[in-house]
C-alpha positions in Angstrom: 0.0 0.0 0.0 1.4 3.4 -1.0 2.0 5.8 1.9 1.5 8.9 -0.3 -1.8 10.4 -1.4 -3.7 10.5 -4.8 -4.0 14.0 -6.2 -6.4 14.4 -9.2 -5.8 17.3 -11.5 -7.9 18.4 -14.5 -8.0 21.5 -16.8 -10.7 24.0 -16.5 -12.6 22.8 -19.6 -14.1 19.4 -20.3 -13.9 18.3 -16.7 -16.9 15.9 -16.9 -14.9 12.7 -17.0 -12.5 13.9 -14.3 -15.4 14.7 -12.0 -16.9 11.3 -12.5 -13.6 9.7 -11.6 -13.3 11.9 -8.6 -16.7 10.9 -7.3 -15.9 7.2 -7.8 -12.6 7.4 -5.9 -14.0 9.7 -3.2 -11.0 12.0 -3.9 -11.7 15.7 -4.6 -10.1 17.4 -7.6 -7.1 19.3 -6.5 -7.5 23.1 -6.5 -5.6 24.6 -9.4 -5.9 27.6 -11.7 -5.4 27.7 -15.4 -5.6 31.2 -16.9 -5.2 32.6 -20.4 -4.0 36.1 -21.0 -5.1 38.3 -24.0 -2.2 37.1 -26.1 -3.4 33.4 -25.7 -0.6 32.4 -23.4 -1.5 30.0 -20.6 -0.4 30.3 -16.9 -1.0 27.5 -14.4 -0.7 27.1 -10.7 -1.5 24.4 -8.2 -3.3 25.7 -5.1 -1.9 23.2 -2.6 1.2 21.2 -1.9 1.8 18.1 -4.1 5.3 17.4 -2.8 5.9 13.6 -2.8 2.3 12.9 -3.9 1.0 10.6 -6.6 -0.4 13.0 -9.3 -3.0 11.9 -11.9 -3.9 14.4 -14.6 -7.1 13.6 -16.4 -7.7 15.3 -19.7 -10.3 14.8 -22.4 -9.1 15.8 -25.9 -11.6 16.0 -28.7 -12.0 17.8 -32.0 -11.3 21.5 -32.5 -8.7 23.0 -30.2 -6.6 19.8 -29.8 -3.3 21.7 -29.7 -4.5 24.0 -26.9 -5.5 21.0 -24.8 -2.1 19.3 -25.5 -0.1 22.3 -24.4 -2.2 22.8 -21.3 -1.5 19.2 -20.4 2.2 19.6 -20.9 2.2 22.8 -18.7 0.3 20.9 -15.9 2.7 18.0 -16.0 5.7 20.3 -15.8 4.2 22.3 -13.0 3.6 19.1 -11.0 7.2 18.0 -11.7 8.7 21.3 -10.5 6.5 21.1 -7.4 8.3 17.9 -6.5 5.5 15.4 -7.1 6.6 11.8 -6.6 5.0 10.4 -9.7 3.0 12.0 -12.5 0.6 10.0 -14.5 -1.2 11.5 -17.6 -4.6 10.0 -18.3 -5.3 10.6 -21.9 -8.2 8.3 -23.0 -8.2 9.6 -26.5 -4.5 10.0 -27.4 -4.0 12.9 -29.8 -2.3 12.4 -33.2 -2.6 8.6 -32.8 -3.4 8.3 -36.5 0.0 9.8 -37.4 1.9 6.8 -36.2 4.1 6.2 -39.3 5.5 7.9 -42.4 2.8 7.3 -44.9 4.5 9.6 -47.5 7.8 11.3 -48.1 8.9 14.0 -45.7 5.9 13.3 -43.4 6.4 13.5 -39.6 5.6 10.8 -37.1 3.6 13.1 -34.9 2.5 10.4 -32.4 6.2 9.9 -31.6 6.6 13.7 -31.1 3.7 13.6 -28.7 5.4 10.8 -26.7 8.7 12.8 -26.6 6.9 16.0 -25.4 5.1 14.2 -22.6 8.2 12.5 -21.2 10.3 15.7 -21.6 7.6 17.7 -19.7 8.0 15.2 -16.8 5.4 12.5 -17.3 6.3 9.2 -15.5 3.4 7.1 -16.7 0.6 7.3 -19.3 -2.8 5.7 -19.3 -4.8 5.7 -22.5 -7.6 3.7 -24.1 -7.9 1.8 -27.4 -4.9 3.3 -29.1 -5.4 3.6 -32.9 -2.1 1.7 -33.3 -0.9 -0.3 -30.3 2.7 0.1 -31.3 2.5 3.8 -30.2 3.3 2.4 -26.7 6.8 1.7 -28.0 7.3 5.4 -28.7 7.5 6.1 -25.0 10.5 5.6 -22.6 8.0 5.5 -19.7 5.3 2.8 -18.9 2.1 3.1 -21.0 -1.1 1.2 -20.0 -3.4 0.9 -23.0 -6.8 0.1 -21.6 -9.6 -1.5 -23.6 -13.2 -0.3 -24.0 -14.3 -3.9 -25.0 -15.4 -5.1 -21.5 -17.6 -2.0 -21.1 -19.0 -2.5 -24.7 -19.8 -6.1 -23.9 -21.8 -5.0 -20.8 -23.6 -2.3 -22.8 -24.6 -4.8 -25.5 -25.9 -7.3 -23.0 -27.9 -4.7 -21.1 -29.3 -2.7 -24.1 -29.4 -4.9 -27.2 -31.2 -8.2 -27.9 -27.7 -9.6 -28.7 -28.9 -13.1 -29.4 -30.2 -11.8 -32.7 -27.1 -9.6 -33.3 -24.1 -9.9 -35.5 -20.8 -7.9 -35.1 -19.7 -5.8 -38.1 -16.2 -4.5 -38.8 -16.4 -1.4 -41.0 -13.0 -2.2 -42.6 -10.4 -4.9 -42.8 -8.2 -3.2 -40.2 -10.9 -3.6 -37.6 -11.5 -7.3 -38.2 -9.4 -8.4 -35.2 -11.4 -6.0 -32.9 -14.7 -7.3 -34.3 -13.7 -10.9 -34.1 -12.6 -10.5 -30.4 -15.9 -8.9 -29.5 -17.9 -11.5 -31.4 -16.0 -14.3 -29.6 -16.8 -12.8 -26.1 -20.5 -12.6 -27.0 -20.5 -15.9 -28.9 -21.8 -14.2 -32.1 -20.9 -14.3 -35.8 -19.2 -11.3 -37.4 -19.1 -9.8 -40.9 -16.8 -7.4 -42.7 -17.3 -4.4 -44.9 -14.5 -3.8 -47.4 -14.2 -0.2 -48.3 -12.3 1.5 -51.1 -11.4 5.1 -50.7 -11.1 7.6 -53.5 -9.7 10.3 -51.2 -9.1 10.7 -47.5 -12.4 10.7 -45.5 -14.3 9.8 -48.7 -15.5 6.2 -49.3 -16.2 5.4 -52.9 -17.3 1.8 -52.7 -18.3 -0.7 -49.9 -18.7 -4.4 -50.2 -20.2 -6.7 -47.5 -18.6 -10.0 -46.7 -21.0 -12.1 -44.7 -24.7 -12.7 -44.1 -26.7 -10.2 -42.1 -30.2 -11.3 -43.0 -32.7 -10.4 -40.2 -29.9 -9.6 -37.9 -29.3 -6.6 -35.6 -26.0 -5.3 -36.9 -23.6 -3.8 -34.4 -20.8 -1.9 -36.1 -17.7 -1.6 -33.9 -14.8 0.8 -34.5 -12.2 2.7 -32.5 -13.1 6.1 -33.7 -16.0 8.0 -35.3 -14.8 11.2 -37.0 -17.2 12.6 -39.7 -19.3 9.4 -39.5 -19.6 9.2 -43.3 -18.3 5.6 -43.2 -20.8 4.5 -40.6 -23.7 6.1 -42.5 -22.7 4.3 -45.7 -22.1 1.1 -43.9 -25.7 1.2 -42.5 -27.1 1.6 -46.0 -25.1 -1.4 -47.2 -26.3 -3.5 -44.3 -29.9 -2.6 -44.7 -29.7 -3.2 -48.4 -28.6 -6.7 -47.5 -31.7 -7.3 -45.4 -30.4 -6.4 -41.9 -33.1 -5.8 -39.3 -31.5 -2.7 -37.8 -28.0 -1.1 -37.4 -26.3 0.5 -34.5 -22.7 1.7 -34.2 -20.5 1.5 -31.1 -17.2 3.4 -31.1 -14.6 4.1 -28.5 -13.7 7.7 -29.4 -16.6 9.8 -30.6 -14.6 12.7 -32.1 -17.7 13.7 -34.2 -16.0 16.5 -36.2 -17.3 18.4 -39.2 -20.7 17.3 -40.4 -20.8 14.3 -38.1 -24.1 15.2 -36.3 -25.8 16.0 -39.6 -24.5 12.7 -41.1 -25.8 10.7 -38.1 -29.2 12.4 -38.0 -29.8 11.8 -41.8 -28.4 8.3 -41.7 -30.3 5.0 -41.3 -28.4 4.2 -38.1 -30.7 3.6 -35.2 -28.1 4.6 -32.6 -24.4 5.7 -32.4 -22.9 4.8 -29.0 -19.6 6.4 -27.9 -17.6 6.2 -24.7 -16.9 9.4 -22.9 -13.2 9.5 -23.7 -14.0 12.5 -25.8 -16.4 15.3 -24.6 -19.5 15.4 -26.7 -22.2 16.4 -24.2 -23.2 19.5 -26.2 -23.6 17.4 -29.4 -26.0 15.0 -27.7 -28.5 17.9 -27.5 -28.6 18.1 -31.3 -28.6 14.3 -32.0 -31.1 12.0 -30.3 -29.4 9.0 -31.8 -26.3 9.5 -29.7 -25.8 7.4 -26.5 -22.8 7.1 -24.1 -20.9 4.4 -22.3 -19.3 5.7 -19.1 -15.7 4.5 -18.8 -15.0 6.4 -15.5 -15.2 3.1 -13.6 -12.3 1.7 -15.6 -10.2 4.8 -15.2 -10.8 5.1 -11.5 -10.0 1.4 -10.9 -6.8 1.8 -12.9 -5.8 4.8 -10.8 -6.5 2.8 -7.6 -4.5 -0.2 -8.8 -1.6 1.8 -10.1 -1.4 3.8 -6.8 -1.5 0.7 -4.7 1.0 -1.2 -6.9 -1.5 -3.7 -8.2 -1.8 -5.3 -11.6 -3.9 -3.4 -14.2 -4.2 -6.4 -16.6 -7.4 -7.5 -14.8 -9.1 -4.5 -16.5 -8.2 -5.8 -20.0 -11.0 -8.4 -19.7 -13.3 -7.0 -16.9 -15.3 -3.9 -16.5 -15.7 -2.8 -12.9 -19.1 -1.7 -11.7 
C-alpha cells in the first residue's frame, strides 16, 4: 500500500470525466488555476502542496482545439514536476495524433512519436490511455504506458441494451477485423466485414459486404468516429442486405465536421460512444447518440496503479 496520497488534476474545460472519476474514488479534484491572457498564453498554478504525492492528470481531448489542450496538459505536467511530485501520470483516454503513427508519405512527420517525446520531456512518468489507434505507439515512450480497452464496457452495454442473441458484429473495414472478431467471440456471435475502397481521405467510394446479415441486428464496432460518413454508408449497405437494424459502437466519438448531420440523416438507429471525448453538447442536437461511461475503468486503474496492483485485470473485466 502506498503511503502517499492520490492527487487528481484536471484542466478548467471538459472536466466531466475527471469529476466522474473523482466521485468514484472519493478523492476531490485538486485546487488549481489555469488562466489565459489576451495574447493566448497560458499560466497555471496548483493551489496546494503536491510534494511527494501521486499525481494523476485527467484530460479529455476531442476535436477542435486539440493543440491548446495538449499544451495545457504539458504545462500541468511540468508544474507538477517542479512542485516535487513523486510520480506524474497523464490519463489521456483519446491519445491525440494517434493516426499519425508512421511515415505514410515522403517527408511526413511521425507526430505520435513527437507527442510521446513531449510528454516525457515535460516530466510524465506514466501514461494511461484507451484503445490506441495503433498499439505500437506504446513503443514510442520511454516510460510505462497502459493501453486500456473499452471492450469489457462495450460487452456490458450490448448485454444490457441490445437483444444480442439476434445480433451480428460488423467491422467497417479490414483493419478492424481483429477487434470485431474478439468482441464476437466474447458474445458468442458471428461477425461480418465491410470492405471499403477510398477515392480520397475521408471519402468512401465503394463498400462491399462480406458475410450474411439477413434479419440480424447489426452492431458496427470501431475505435473512432470522425465525420461518420463511413458509418452512414455502412448502415445503408447492411440494410440493403436485409439487416433488421443497425447500431454503431465506437470508443472515441470525435464527431467532427458534419458528423451530427450525417448521423441524423443516416439509417443508423443509434451511435454509441464512450466518454473518452467530450460530446455532451452534441447530444442535444442528435437524439441518436448514446454514451458508455468508462470512468469506472479509469478510477479502478488509478486505484490499482497507486497501490502497486496489476492493471491487466481491466483488460477483460469492466468494474461496476
